[in-house]
ROSE-4610 file (N, C-alpha, C; in Angstrom, 1 decimal, always signed):
// ROSE-4610
residu = [X/X/X/X/X/X/X/X/X/X/X/X/X/X/X/X/X/X/X/X/X/X/X/X/X/X/X/X/X/X/X/X/X/X/X/X/X/X/X/X/X/X/X/X/X/X/X/X/X/X/X/X/X/X/X/X/X/X/X/X/X/X/X/X/X/X/X/X/X/X/X/X/X/X/X/X/X/X/X/X/X/X/X/X/X/X/X/X/X/X/X/X/X/X/X/X/X/X/X/X/X/X/X/X/X/X/X/X/X/X/X/X/X/X/X/X/X/X/X/X/X/X/X/X/X/X/X/X/X/X/X/X/X/X/X/X/X/X/X/X/X/X/X/X/X/X/X/X/X/X/X/X/X/X/X/X/X/X/X/X/X/X/X/X/X/X/X/X/X/X/X/X/X/X/X/X/X/X/X/X/X/X/X/X/X/X/X/X/X/X/X/X/X/X/X/X/X/X/X/X/X/X/X/X/X/X/X]
num = [1/1/1/2/2/2/3/3/3/4/4/4/5/5/5/6/6/6/7/7/7/8/8/8/9/9/9/10/10/10/11/11/11/12/12/12/13/13/13/14/14/14/15/15/15/16/16/16/17/17/17/18/18/18/19/19/19/20/20/20/21/21/21/22/22/22/23/23/23/24/24/24/25/25/25/26/26/26/27/27/27/28/28/28/29/29/29/30/30/30/31/31/31/32/32/32/33/33/33/34/34/34/35/35/35/36/36/36/37/37/37/38/38/38/39/39/39/40/40/40/41/41/41/42/42/42/43/43/43/44/44/44/45/45/45/46/46/46/47/47/47/48/48/48/49/49/49/50/50/50/51/51/51/52/52/52/53/53/53/54/54/54/55/55/55/56/56/56/57/57/57/58/58/58/59/59/59/60/60/60/61/61/61/62/62/62/63/63/63/64/64/64/65/65/65/66/66/66/67/67/67/68/68/68/69/69/69]
x = [+0.6/+0.5/+1.0/+0.8/+1.5/+1.0/+2.1/+2.4/+1.0/+0.7/-0.3/-1.5/-2.0/-3.2/-4.1/-3.1/-4.7/-4.7/-3.3/-3.1/-1.9/-1.9/-0.9/-0.2/+0.7/+1.2/+0.6/+0.5/+0.5/+1.9/+2.7/+3.2/+3.1/+2.9/+2.9/+3.9/+4.0/+5.2/+6.0/+6.0/+6.7/+8.1/+7.6/+8.2/+9.1/+8.5/+9.5/+10.6/+10.6/+11.6/+12.4/+11.6/+12.5/+14.4/+13.0/+14.2/+15.8/+14.8/+15.4/+16.9/+16.4/+17.4/+18.4/+17.3/+18.0/+19.4/+19.7/+20.9/+20.5/+19.4/+19.9/+20.3/+21.4/+21.8/+20.5/+19.6/+19.1/+17.8/+17.0/+16.0/+14.5/+14.5/+12.5/+12.8/+14.5/+14.4/+13.4/+14.5/+13.9/+13.2/+11.9/+10.7/+10.2/+10.0/+9.6/+9.8/+11.5/+11.6/+10.4/+10.7/+9.9/+8.1/+7.9/+6.1/+6.5/+6.6/+6.7/+6.9/+7.4/+7.9/+6.4/+6.3/+5.1/+4.5/+3.7/+2.5/+2.5/+3.7/+3.9/+3.6/+4.7/+4.9/+5.4/+5.1/+5.5/+6.8/+6.6/+7.2/+7.4/+8.8/+9.0/+9.8/+8.5/+8.9/+9.8/+11.1/+11.8/+12.5/+13.3/+13.8/+15.8/+15.5/+16.4/+16.8/+17.6/+17.6/+18.5/+19.5/+20.9/+21.2/+19.7/+19.9/+18.8/+18.6/+17.7/+18.4/+19.8/+21.3/+20.5/+20.5/+20.0/+18.1/+16.9/+16.0/+15.7/+14.8/+14.4/+12.8/+12.6/+11.9/+12.1/+12.1/+12.8/+12.2/+13.0/+13.0/+12.6/+11.6/+11.8/+12.2/+11.7/+12.2/+10.1/+10.1/+8.7/+8.2/+9.8/+9.2/+8.9/+10.0/+9.7/+8.0/+6.8/+6.2/+5.0/+5.6/+4.5/+3.8/+4.6/+4.8/+4.2/+4.5/+4.2/+1.8/+2.1/+0.6/-0.5]
y = [-1.2/+0.3/+1.4/+1.8/+3.5/+4.2/+4.9/+6.0/+6.9/+7.1/+8.6/+7.8/+7.2/+6.6/+8.1/+8.2/+9.0/+10.3/+10.9/+12.2/+12.5/+14.1/+14.6/+15.1/+14.4/+15.4/+16.7/+16.5/+18.1/+18.4/+19.5/+20.2/+21.3/+20.9/+21.7/+22.8/+23.4/+24.2/+22.7/+22.2/+21.5/+20.8/+19.8/+19.8/+20.9/+22.4/+23.8/+23.9/+23.8/+24.0/+22.6/+21.0/+20.0/+20.3/+20.1/+20.9/+21.7/+23.5/+23.7/+23.9/+23.1/+22.7/+21.2/+20.2/+19.6/+19.9/+21.1/+21.5/+21.4/+20.6/+20.1/+20.7/+20.0/+21.5/+22.3/+20.8/+21.9/+21.8/+23.1/+23.3/+22.7/+23.1/+21.9/+20.3/+20.7/+18.3/+17.9/+19.0/+18.4/+18.7/+19.5/+19.6/+19.0/+18.0/+17.2/+16.1/+15.1/+14.1/+14.5/+15.4/+15.7/+15.2/+16.5/+15.8/+14.5/+13.2/+12.6/+11.0/+11.6/+11.2/+11.1/+12.9/+12.9/+12.7/+11.8/+11.3/+9.6/+9.1/+8.0/+7.2/+8.0/+7.4/+6.8/+5.8/+3.9/+4.9/+5.7/+6.2/+7.6/+8.4/+9.9/+9.9/+10.1/+9.9/+11.5/+11.8/+12.7/+12.1/+13.6/+13.7/+13.4/+13.5/+14.0/+13.0/+11.5/+11.3/+10.8/+10.6/+11.4/+11.8/+13.6/+13.7/+13.2/+12.2/+11.5/+10.5/+9.8/+9.1/+7.8/+9.0/+8.6/+8.4/+8.1/+8.5/+7.5/+7.7/+6.5/+6.1/+6.3/+6.1/+5.5/+5.0/+4.3/+4.9/+5.8/+5.8/+5.9/+6.8/+6.6/+7.4/+7.1/+8.2/+8.2/+9.4/+9.8/+8.3/+8.1/+6.9/+5.7/+5.7/+3.8/+4.6/+5.8/+6.1/+5.9/+6.3/+5.4/+4.1/+3.4/+2.3/+1.6/+1.7/+1.2/+1.5/+2.6/+2.8/+1.9]
z = [+0.1/+0.1/+0.2/-1.3/-0.9/+0.6/+0.8/+2.3/+2.1/+0.4/+0.5/+0.7/+0.5/+0.6/+0.2/-1.6/-2.4/-1.7/-0.9/+0.1/+0.1/-0.2/+0.1/+0.9/+1.8/+3.6/+3.6/+4.2/+4.7/+6.0/+5.4/+6.4/+8.0/+8.9/+10.1/+10.6/+11.3/+12.2/+12.8/+13.1/+13.8/+13.1/+11.5/+10.3/+9.9/+10.4/+9.9/+10.7/+12.8/+13.9/+13.0/+13.2/+12.7/+11.6/+10.9/+9.2/+10.0/+10.5/+11.2/+11.8/+13.4/+13.9/+13.9/+13.0/+12.3/+11.0/+10.7/+9.7/+9.0/+8.0/+7.2/+6.1/+5.1/+4.5/+3.0/+2.8/+1.5/+2.6/+3.2/+4.6/+3.9/+2.2/+2.0/+1.8/+1.7/+1.9/+3.6/+4.4/+5.6/+6.0/+5.0/+6.0/+5.4/+3.6/+3.2/+3.9/+5.0/+5.2/+6.7/+7.6/+8.4/+8.2/+7.6/+7.5/+7.0/+6.0/+6.2/+7.5/+8.1/+9.9/+9.7/+10.1/+11.1/+10.6/+9.0/+9.2/+9.2/+9.5/+9.3/+7.8/+6.5/+5.9/+5.7/+4.4/+4.2/+3.2/+2.6/+1.3/+1.3/+0.5/+0.4/-0.6/-1.5/-2.8/-3.5/-3.9/-4.2/-6.2/-6.6/-7.8/-7.3/-5.6/-5.4/-4.2/-4.5/-3.3/-2.9/-3.3/-2.6/-1.7/-1.2/+0.2/+1.1/+0.3/+2.1/+2.4/+2.5/+2.1/+4.1/+4.8/+6.1/+6.7/+5.9/+5.7/+6.5/+7.2/+8.2/+7.9/+6.6/+5.2/+4.4/+3.0/+2.1/+1.0/-0.1/-0.2/-2.0/-3.3/-4.4/-4.9/-5.9/-7.6/-8.1/-8.3/-9.0/-10.3/-10.6/-11.8/-10.8/-10.1/-8.9/-8.3/-7.6/-6.7/-8.6/-9.5/-10.0/-10.1/-10.8/-10.9/-9.7/-8.6/-7.4/-7.4/-8.6/-8.1/-9.0]
């Protein structure tokens, strides 16, 4: 089952603060990561997987995500 369950994860202030506090090289990647983590996502979909090498969430490309659908 896809993590997004036919929805897009929301962003809240905790995602912003976690990204800032964690000192991500790319702030927006951090926001995306913490949003996915907080929402209990199974996958994080990105075209830039190298920025998520330490991810606790399985990282997939957009092509991989489309094939999962």
